[in-house]
N, CA, C and O atoms as a Maestro MAE file, in Angstrom:
{
 s_m_m2io_version
 :::
 2.0.0
}

f_m_ct {
 s_m_title
 :::
 protein
 m_atom[228] {
  # First column is atom index #
  i_m_mmod_type
  r_m_x_coord
  r_m_y_coord
  r_m_z_coord
  i_m_residue_number
  s_m_chain_name
  s_m_pdb_residue_name
  s_m_pdb_atom_name
  i_m_atomic_number
  :::
  1 25 72.607 -28.153 -56.617 1 A "MET " " N  " 7
  2 3 71.468 -28.313 -57.378 1 A "MET " " CA " 6
  3 2 70.928 -27.033 -57.723 1 A "MET " " C  " 6
  4 15 71.053 -26.092 -56.940 1 A "MET " " O  " 8
  5 25 70.259 -26.890 -58.974 2 A "THR " " N  " 7
  6 3 69.953 -25.679 -59.429 2 A "THR " " CA " 6
  7 2 68.290 -25.642 -58.991 2 A "THR " " C  " 6
  8 15 67.633 -26.682 -59.009 2 A "THR " " O  " 8
  9 25 67.647 -24.240 -58.570 3 A "GLU " " N  " 7
  10 3 66.421 -24.150 -58.244 3 A "GLU " " CA " 6
  11 2 65.655 -23.835 -59.719 3 A "GLU " " C  " 6
  12 15 66.215 -23.303 -60.678 3 A "GLU " " O  " 8
  13 25 64.622 -24.165 -59.691 4 A "PRO " " N  " 7
  14 3 63.730 -23.475 -61.185 4 A "PRO " " CA " 6
  15 2 63.604 -22.354 -60.817 4 A "PRO " " C  " 6
  16 15 63.722 -21.982 -59.650 4 A "PRO " " O  " 8
  17 25 63.283 -21.495 -62.005 5 A "THR " " N  " 7
  18 3 63.144 -20.121 -62.187 5 A "THR " " CA " 6
  19 2 61.858 -19.774 -62.390 5 A "THR " " C  " 6
  20 15 61.603 -18.573 -62.304 5 A "THR " " O  " 8
  21 25 61.003 -20.508 -62.634 6 A "GLN " " N  " 7
  22 3 59.557 -20.105 -62.540 6 A "GLN " " CA " 6
  23 2 58.883 -21.195 -61.803 6 A "GLN " " C  " 6
  24 15 59.335 -22.329 -61.641 6 A "GLN " " O  " 8
  25 25 57.580 -20.664 -61.307 7 A "THR " " N  " 7
  26 3 56.868 -21.652 -60.171 7 A "THR " " CA " 6
  27 2 55.645 -21.776 -61.332 7 A "THR " " C  " 6
  28 15 55.290 -20.956 -62.178 7 A "THR " " O  " 8
  29 25 55.068 -23.337 -60.983 8 A "PRO " " N  " 7
  30 3 53.967 -23.522 -61.947 8 A "PRO " " CA " 6
  31 2 52.900 -23.069 -61.729 8 A "PRO " " C  " 6
  32 15 52.540 -23.296 -60.574 8 A "PRO " " O  " 8
  33 25 51.954 -22.321 -62.524 9 A "GLN " " N  " 7
  34 3 50.791 -21.909 -62.093 9 A "GLN " " CA " 6
  35 2 49.609 -22.801 -62.273 9 A "GLN " " C  " 6
  36 15 48.971 -22.777 -63.325 9 A "GLN " " O  " 8
  37 25 49.281 -23.629 -61.229 10 A "GLY " " N  " 7
  38 3 48.192 -24.610 -61.314 10 A "GLY " " CA " 6
  39 2 46.814 -24.147 -60.939 10 A "GLY " " C  " 6
  40 15 46.731 -23.063 -60.362 10 A "GLY " " O  " 8
  41 25 46.064 -24.616 -61.112 11 A "THR " " N  " 7
  42 3 44.741 -24.022 -60.500 11 A "THR " " CA " 6
  43 2 44.177 -25.065 -59.943 11 A "THR " " C  " 6
  44 15 44.599 -26.196 -60.188 11 A "THR " " O  " 8
  45 25 42.839 -24.785 -58.869 12 A "ASP " " N  " 7
  46 3 42.673 -25.491 -57.795 12 A "ASP " " CA " 6
  47 2 41.727 -26.449 -58.542 12 A "ASP " " C  " 6
  48 15 40.975 -26.088 -59.447 12 A "ASP " " O  " 8
  49 25 41.848 -27.841 -58.024 13 A "PRO " " N  " 7
  50 3 40.916 -28.847 -58.357 13 A "PRO " " CA " 6
  51 2 39.438 -28.479 -58.665 13 A "PRO " " C  " 6
  52 15 38.967 -27.446 -58.189 13 A "PRO " " O  " 8
  53 25 38.818 -29.169 -59.323 14 A "THR " " N  " 7
  54 3 37.259 -28.843 -59.390 14 A "THR " " CA " 6
  55 2 36.220 -29.927 -58.940 14 A "THR " " C  " 6
  56 15 34.996 -30.033 -58.862 14 A "THR " " O  " 8
  57 25 37.629 -30.876 -58.618 15 A "PHE " " N  " 7
  58 3 36.784 -32.432 -57.695 15 A "PHE " " CA " 6
  59 2 37.447 -33.028 -56.454 15 A "PHE " " C  " 6
  60 15 38.671 -33.154 -56.447 15 A "PHE " " O  " 8
  61 25 36.820 -33.347 -55.561 16 A "GLY " " N  " 7
  62 3 37.637 -33.826 -54.752 16 A "GLY " " CA " 6
  63 2 37.859 -32.919 -53.315 16 A "GLY " " C  " 6
  64 15 37.415 -31.817 -52.990 16 A "GLY " " O  " 8
  65 25 38.603 -33.732 -52.723 17 A "PHE " " N  " 7
  66 3 38.960 -32.251 -51.401 17 A "PHE " " CA " 6
  67 2 39.767 -31.006 -51.613 17 A "PHE " " C  " 6
  68 15 40.968 -31.189 -51.812 17 A "PHE " " O  " 8
  69 25 39.487 -30.228 -51.609 18 A "ASN " " N  " 7
  70 3 39.965 -28.855 -51.692 18 A "ASN " " CA " 6
  71 2 39.120 -27.478 -50.853 18 A "ASN " " C  " 6
  72 15 38.071 -27.589 -50.218 18 A "ASN " " O  " 8
  73 25 39.653 -26.619 -50.998 19 A "SER " " N  " 7
  74 3 39.155 -25.562 -49.925 19 A "SER " " CA " 6
  75 2 37.405 -25.352 -50.182 19 A "SER " " C  " 6
  76 15 36.483 -25.426 -49.371 19 A "SER " " O  " 8
  77 25 37.401 -25.086 -51.543 20 A "TYR " " N  " 7
  78 3 35.928 -24.444 -51.993 20 A "TYR " " CA " 6
  79 2 34.625 -25.835 -51.359 20 A "TYR " " C  " 6
  80 15 33.629 -25.699 -50.649 20 A "TYR " " O  " 8
  81 25 35.146 -26.916 -51.922 21 A "THR " " N  " 7
  82 3 33.981 -27.865 -51.816 21 A "THR " " CA " 6
  83 2 33.850 -28.272 -50.277 21 A "THR " " C  " 6
  84 15 32.753 -28.660 -49.877 21 A "THR " " O  " 8
  85 25 35.043 -28.187 -49.315 22 A "GLU " " N  " 7
  86 3 35.210 -28.339 -47.932 22 A "GLU " " CA " 6
  87 2 34.152 -27.103 -47.380 22 A "GLU " " C  " 6
  88 15 33.300 -27.434 -46.555 22 A "GLU " " O  " 8
  89 25 34.211 -25.730 -47.825 23 A "ARG " " N  " 7
  90 3 33.406 -24.672 -47.503 23 A "ARG " " CA " 6
  91 2 32.274 -24.620 -47.707 23 A "ARG " " C  " 6
  92 15 31.460 -24.121 -46.930 23 A "ARG " " O  " 8
  93 25 31.932 -25.287 -49.140 24 A "LEU " " N  " 7
  94 3 30.636 -25.638 -49.268 24 A "LEU " " CA " 6
  95 2 29.931 -26.827 -48.621 24 A "LEU " " C  " 6
  96 15 28.773 -26.774 -48.208 24 A "LEU " " O  " 8
  97 25 30.643 -27.802 -48.569 25 A "ASN " " N  " 7
  98 3 29.748 -28.770 -47.603 25 A "ASN " " CA " 6
  99 2 29.658 -28.221 -46.037 25 A "ASN " " C  " 6
  100 15 28.644 -28.418 -45.367 25 A "ASN " " O  " 8
  101 25 30.535 -27.684 -45.643 26 A "GLY " " N  " 7
  102 3 30.212 -26.929 -44.372 26 A "GLY " " CA " 6
  103 2 29.056 -26.103 -44.046 26 A "GLY " " C  " 6
  104 15 28.282 -26.102 -43.089 26 A "GLY " " O  " 8
  105 25 29.171 -25.271 -45.298 27 A "ARG " " N  " 7
  106 3 27.778 -24.083 -45.138 27 A "ARG " " CA " 6
  107 2 26.444 -25.047 -45.111 27 A "ARG " " C  " 6
  108 15 25.502 -24.801 -44.357 27 A "ARG " " O  " 8
  109 25 26.458 -26.173 -46.013 28 A "ALA " " N  " 7
  110 3 25.320 -26.820 -46.369 28 A "ALA " " CA " 6
  111 2 24.876 -27.520 -45.121 28 A "ALA " " C  " 6
  112 15 23.704 -27.454 -44.751 28 A "ALA " " O  " 8
  113 25 25.814 -28.206 -44.448 29 A "ALA " " N  " 7
  114 3 25.638 -29.036 -43.103 29 A "ALA " " CA " 6
  115 2 25.059 -27.947 -42.182 29 A "ALA " " C  " 6
  116 15 24.252 -28.442 -41.394 29 A "ALA " " O  " 8
  117 25 25.221 -26.590 -42.031 30 A "MET " " N  " 7
  118 3 24.965 -25.657 -41.084 30 A "MET " " CA " 6
  119 2 23.524 -25.371 -41.439 30 A "MET " " C  " 6
  120 15 22.634 -25.358 -40.588 30 A "MET " " O  " 8
  121 25 23.343 -25.164 -42.604 31 A "ILE " " N  " 7
  122 3 21.925 -24.741 -42.776 31 A "ILE " " CA " 6
  123 2 20.832 -26.196 -42.797 31 A "ILE " " C  " 6
  124 15 19.603 -26.126 -42.817 31 A "ILE " " O  " 8
  125 25 21.511 -27.265 -42.788 32 A "GLY " " N  " 7
  126 3 20.656 -28.777 -42.935 32 A "GLY " " CA " 6
  127 2 20.587 -28.504 -41.370 32 A "GLY " " C  " 6
  128 15 19.451 -28.290 -40.945 32 A "GLY " " O  " 8
  129 25 21.586 -28.481 -40.483 33 A "PHE " " N  " 7
  130 3 21.385 -28.370 -39.082 33 A "PHE " " CA " 6
  131 2 20.378 -27.516 -38.515 33 A "PHE " " C  " 6
  132 15 19.565 -28.076 -37.781 33 A "PHE " " O  " 8
  133 25 20.252 -26.204 -38.709 34 A "LEU " " N  " 7
  134 3 19.522 -25.349 -38.358 34 A "LEU " " CA " 6
  135 2 18.109 -25.538 -38.856 34 A "LEU " " C  " 6
  136 15 17.106 -25.328 -38.172 34 A "LEU " " O  " 8
  137 25 18.120 -25.961 -40.132 35 A "THR " " N  " 7
  138 3 16.654 -26.369 -40.595 35 A "THR " " CA " 6
  139 2 16.009 -27.237 -39.779 35 A "THR " " C  " 6
  140 15 14.907 -27.005 -39.281 35 A "THR " " O  " 8
  141 25 16.818 -28.508 -39.572 36 A "ALA " " N  " 7
  142 3 16.120 -29.218 -38.128 36 A "ALA " " CA " 6
  143 2 15.523 -28.804 -36.858 36 A "ALA " " C  " 6
  144 15 14.424 -29.013 -36.343 36 A "ALA " " O  " 8
  145 25 16.776 -28.029 -36.431 37 A "LEU " " N  " 7
  146 3 16.253 -27.287 -35.071 37 A "LEU " " CA " 6
  147 2 15.206 -26.367 -35.373 37 A "LEU " " C  " 6
  148 15 14.481 -26.033 -34.436 37 A "LEU " " O  " 8
  149 25 14.975 -25.860 -36.591 38 A "VAL " " N  " 7
  150 3 13.625 -24.964 -36.594 38 A "VAL " " CA " 6
  151 2 12.563 -25.810 -36.826 38 A "VAL " " C  " 6
  152 15 11.483 -25.276 -36.572 38 A "VAL " " O  " 8
  153 25 12.490 -27.076 -37.269 39 A "ILE " " N  " 7
  154 3 11.254 -27.940 -37.557 39 A "ILE " " CA " 6
  155 2 10.994 -28.404 -36.294 39 A "ILE " " C  " 6
  156 15 9.902 -28.208 -35.760 39 A "ILE " " O  " 8
  157 25 11.987 -29.065 -35.706 40 A "GLU " " N  " 7
  158 3 11.697 -29.655 -34.182 40 A "GLU " " CA " 6
  159 2 11.122 -28.506 -33.315 40 A "GLU " " C  " 6
  160 15 10.050 -28.731 -32.754 40 A "GLU " " O  " 8
  161 25 11.647 -27.436 -33.161 41 A "PHE " " N  " 7
  162 3 11.036 -26.294 -32.632 41 A "PHE " " CA " 6
  163 2 9.659 -25.790 -32.676 41 A "PHE " " C  " 6
  164 15 8.990 -25.567 -31.668 41 A "PHE " " O  " 8
  165 25 9.214 -25.598 -34.031 42 A "SER " " N  " 7
  166 3 8.033 -25.485 -34.473 42 A "SER " " CA " 6
  167 2 7.188 -26.590 -34.536 42 A "SER " " C  " 6
  168 15 6.065 -26.288 -34.132 42 A "SER " " O  " 8
  169 25 7.273 -27.583 -34.832 43 A "THR " " N  " 7
  170 3 6.333 -28.595 -34.561 43 A "THR " " CA " 6
  171 2 6.199 -29.529 -33.232 43 A "THR " " C  " 6
  172 15 5.205 -30.133 -32.831 43 A "THR " " O  " 8
  173 25 7.390 -29.468 -32.723 44 A "GLY " " N  " 7
  174 3 7.464 -30.176 -31.375 44 A "GLY " " CA " 6
  175 2 7.863 -31.568 -31.313 44 A "GLY " " C  " 6
  176 15 8.097 -32.208 -30.288 44 A "GLY " " O  " 8
  177 25 7.924 -32.015 -32.645 45 A "LYS " " N  " 7
  178 3 8.270 -33.260 -33.335 45 A "LYS " " CA " 6
  179 2 9.710 -33.211 -33.623 45 A "LYS " " C  " 6
  180 15 10.303 -32.139 -33.746 45 A "LYS " " O  " 8
  181 25 10.416 -34.630 -33.759 46 A "GLY " " N  " 7
  182 3 11.480 -34.707 -34.566 46 A "GLY " " CA " 6
  183 2 11.913 -34.848 -35.909 46 A "GLY " " C  " 6
  184 15 11.210 -35.753 -36.358 46 A "GLY " " O  " 8
  185 25 12.626 -34.481 -36.736 47 A "VAL " " N  " 7
  186 3 12.825 -34.572 -38.329 47 A "VAL " " CA " 6
  187 2 11.915 -35.772 -38.728 47 A "VAL " " C  " 6
  188 15 10.923 -35.606 -39.438 47 A "VAL " " O  " 8
  189 25 12.330 -37.104 -38.195 48 A "LEU " " N  " 7
  190 3 12.178 -38.164 -38.822 48 A "LEU " " CA " 6
  191 2 10.791 -38.542 -38.540 48 A "LEU " " C  " 6
  192 15 10.196 -39.242 -39.360 48 A "LEU " " O  " 8
  193 25 10.124 -38.091 -37.297 49 A "THR " " N  " 7
  194 3 8.728 -38.107 -37.207 49 A "THR " " CA " 6
  195 2 7.844 -37.130 -37.928 49 A "THR " " C  " 6
  196 15 6.688 -37.427 -38.229 49 A "THR " " O  " 8
  197 25 8.409 -35.906 -38.221 50 A "TRP " " N  " 7
  198 3 7.682 -34.994 -38.962 50 A "TRP " " CA " 6
  199 2 7.661 -35.568 -40.415 50 A "TRP " " C  " 6
  200 15 6.623 -35.368 -41.046 50 A "TRP " " O  " 8
  201 25 8.809 -36.350 -41.116 51 A "LEU " " N  " 7
  202 3 8.849 -36.676 -42.209 51 A "LEU " " CA " 6
  203 2 7.827 -38.061 -42.457 51 A "LEU " " C  " 6
  204 15 7.498 -38.514 -43.552 51 A "LEU " " O  " 8
  205 25 7.519 -38.469 -41.391 52 A "GLY " " N  " 7
  206 3 6.588 -39.773 -41.409 52 A "GLY " " CA " 6
  207 2 7.605 -41.059 -41.617 52 A "GLY " " C  " 6
  208 15 7.305 -41.978 -42.379 52 A "GLY " " O  " 8
  209 25 8.588 -41.036 -41.017 53 A "LEU " " N  " 7
  210 3 9.435 -42.178 -41.387 53 A "LEU " " CA " 6
  211 2 9.443 -43.211 -40.119 53 A "LEU " " C  " 6
  212 15 9.697 -44.415 -40.150 53 A "LEU " " O  " 8
  213 25 9.076 -42.357 -38.937 54 A "ILE " " N  " 7
  214 3 8.889 -43.140 -37.666 54 A "ILE " " CA " 6
  215 2 7.681 -42.982 -37.138 54 A "ILE " " C  " 6
  216 15 7.078 -42.006 -37.582 54 A "ILE " " O  " 8
  217 25 7.115 -43.625 -36.325 55 A "ASN " " N  " 7
  218 3 6.046 -43.292 -35.679 55 A "ASN " " CA " 6
  219 2 6.089 -43.143 -34.215 55 A "ASN " " C  " 6
  220 15 5.968 -44.169 -33.547 55 A "ASN " " O  " 8
  221 25 6.252 -41.943 -33.585 56 A "ALA " " N  " 7
  222 3 6.520 -41.772 -32.095 56 A "ALA " " CA " 6
  223 2 5.189 -41.726 -31.686 56 A "ALA " " C  " 6
  224 15 4.514 -40.866 -32.253 56 A "ALA " " O  " 8
  225 25 4.640 -42.405 -30.871 57 A "SER " " N  " 7
  226 3 3.642 -42.637 -29.981 57 A "SER " " CA " 6
  227 2 3.642 -41.878 -28.533 57 A "SER " " C  " 6
  228 15 2.737 -42.088 -27.725 57 A "SER " " O  " 8
  :::
 }
 m_bond[227] {
  # First column is bond index #
  i_m_from
  i_m_to
  i_m_order
  :::
  1 1 2 1
  2 2 3 1
  3 3 4 2
  4 3 5 1
  5 5 6 1
  6 6 7 1
  7 7 8 2
  8 7 9 1
  9 9 10 1
  10 10 11 1
  11 11 12 2
  12 11 13 1
  13 13 14 1
  14 14 15 1
  15 15 16 2
  16 15 17 1
  17 17 18 1
  18 18 19 1
  19 19 20 2
  20 19 21 1
  21 21 22 1
  22 22 23 1
  23 23 24 2
  24 23 25 1
  25 25 26 1
  26 26 27 1
  27 27 28 2
  28 27 29 1
  29 29 30 1
  30 30 31 1
  31 31 32 2
  32 31 33 1
  33 33 34 1
  34 34 35 1
  35 35 36 2
  36 35 37 1
  37 37 38 1
  38 38 39 1
  39 39 40 2
  40 39 41 1
  41 41 42 1
  42 42 43 1
  43 43 44 2
  44 43 45 1
  45 45 46 1
  46 46 47 1
  47 47 48 2
  48 47 49 1
  49 49 50 1
  50 50 51 1
  51 51 52 2
  52 51 53 1
  53 53 54 1
  54 54 55 1
  55 55 56 2
  56 55 57 1
  57 57 58 1
  58 58 59 1
  59 59 60 2
  60 59 61 1
  61 61 62 1
  62 62 63 1
  63 63 64 2
  64 63 65 1
  65 65 66 1
  66 66 67 1
  67 67 68 2
  68 67 69 1
  69 69 70 1
  70 70 71 1
  71 71 72 2
  72 71 73 1
  73 73 74 1
  74 74 75 1
  75 75 76 2
  76 75 77 1
  77 77 78 1
  78 78 79 1
  79 79 80 2
  80 79 81 1
  81 81 82 1
  82 82 83 1
  83 83 84 2
  84 83 85 1
  85 85 86 1
  86 86 87 1
  87 87 88 2
  88 87 89 1
  89 89 90 1
  90 90 91 1
  91 91 92 2
  92 91 93 1
  93 93 94 1
  94 94 95 1
  95 95 96 2
  96 95 97 1
  97 97 98 1
  98 98 99 1
  99 99 100 2
  100 99 101 1
  101 101 102 1
  102 102 103 1
  103 103 104 2
  104 103 105 1
  105 105 106 1
  106 106 107 1
  107 107 108 2
  108 107 109 1
  109 109 110 1
  110 110 111 1
  111 111 112 2
  112 111 113 1
  113 113 114 1
  114 114 115 1
  115 115 116 2
  116 115 117 1
  117 117 118 1
  118 118 119 1
  119 119 120 2
  120 119 121 1
  121 121 122 1
  122 122 123 1
  123 123 124 2
  124 123 125 1
  125 125 126 1
  126 126 127 1
  127 127 128 2
  128 127 129 1
  129 129 130 1
  130 130 131 1
  131 131 132 2
  132 131 133 1
  133 133 134 1
  134 134 135 1
  135 135 136 2
  136 135 137 1
  137 137 138 1
  138 138 139 1
  139 139 140 2
  140 139 141 1
  141 141 142 1
  142 142 143 1
  143 143 144 2
  144 143 145 1
  145 145 146 1
  146 146 147 1
  147 147 148 2
  148 147 149 1
  149 149 150 1
  150 150 151 1
  151 151 152 2
  152 151 153 1
  153 153 154 1
  154 154 155 1
  155 155 156 2
  156 155 157 1
  157 157 158 1
  158 158 159 1
  159 159 160 2
  160 159 161 1
  161 161 162 1
  162 162 163 1
  163 163 164 2
  164 163 165 1
  165 165 166 1
  166 166 167 1
  167 167 168 2
  168 167 169 1
  169 169 170 1
  170 170 171 1
  171 171 172 2
  172 171 173 1
  173 173 174 1
  174 174 175 1
  175 175 176 2
  176 175 177 1
  177 177 178 1
  178 178 179 1
  179 179 180 2
  180 179 181 1
  181 181 182 1
  182 182 183 1
  183 183 184 2
  184 183 185 1
  185 185 186 1
  186 186 187 1
  187 187 188 2
  188 187 189 1
  189 189 190 1
  190 190 191 1
  191 191 192 2
  192 191 193 1
  193 193 194 1
  194 194 195 1
  195 195 196 2
  196 195 197 1
  197 197 198 1
  198 198 199 1
  199 199 200 2
  200 199 201 1
  201 201 202 1
  202 202 203 1
  203 203 204 2
  204 203 205 1
  205 205 206 1
  206 206 207 1
  207 207 208 2
  208 207 209 1
  209 209 210 1
  210 210 211 1
  211 211 212 2
  212 211 213 1
  213 213 214 1
  214 214 215 1
  215 215 216 2
  216 215 217 1
  217 217 218 1
  218 218 219 1
  219 219 220 2
  220 219 221 1
  221 221 222 1
  222 222 223 1
  223 223 224 2
  224 223 225 1
  225 225 226 1
  226 226 227 1
  227 227 228 2
  :::
 }
}
């Protein structure tokens, strides 16, 4: 069986599961989690209560 002499020069996909989108999603999740912690620490309420979505008496 013969081996090809050249390897294809493919580009990374711009849509779907690839390393760039997974890294971006992970960073956005870290920022969101940190923001939720800061809101809860500074207001003394949870994020849903702070947004007015639930009424914590």
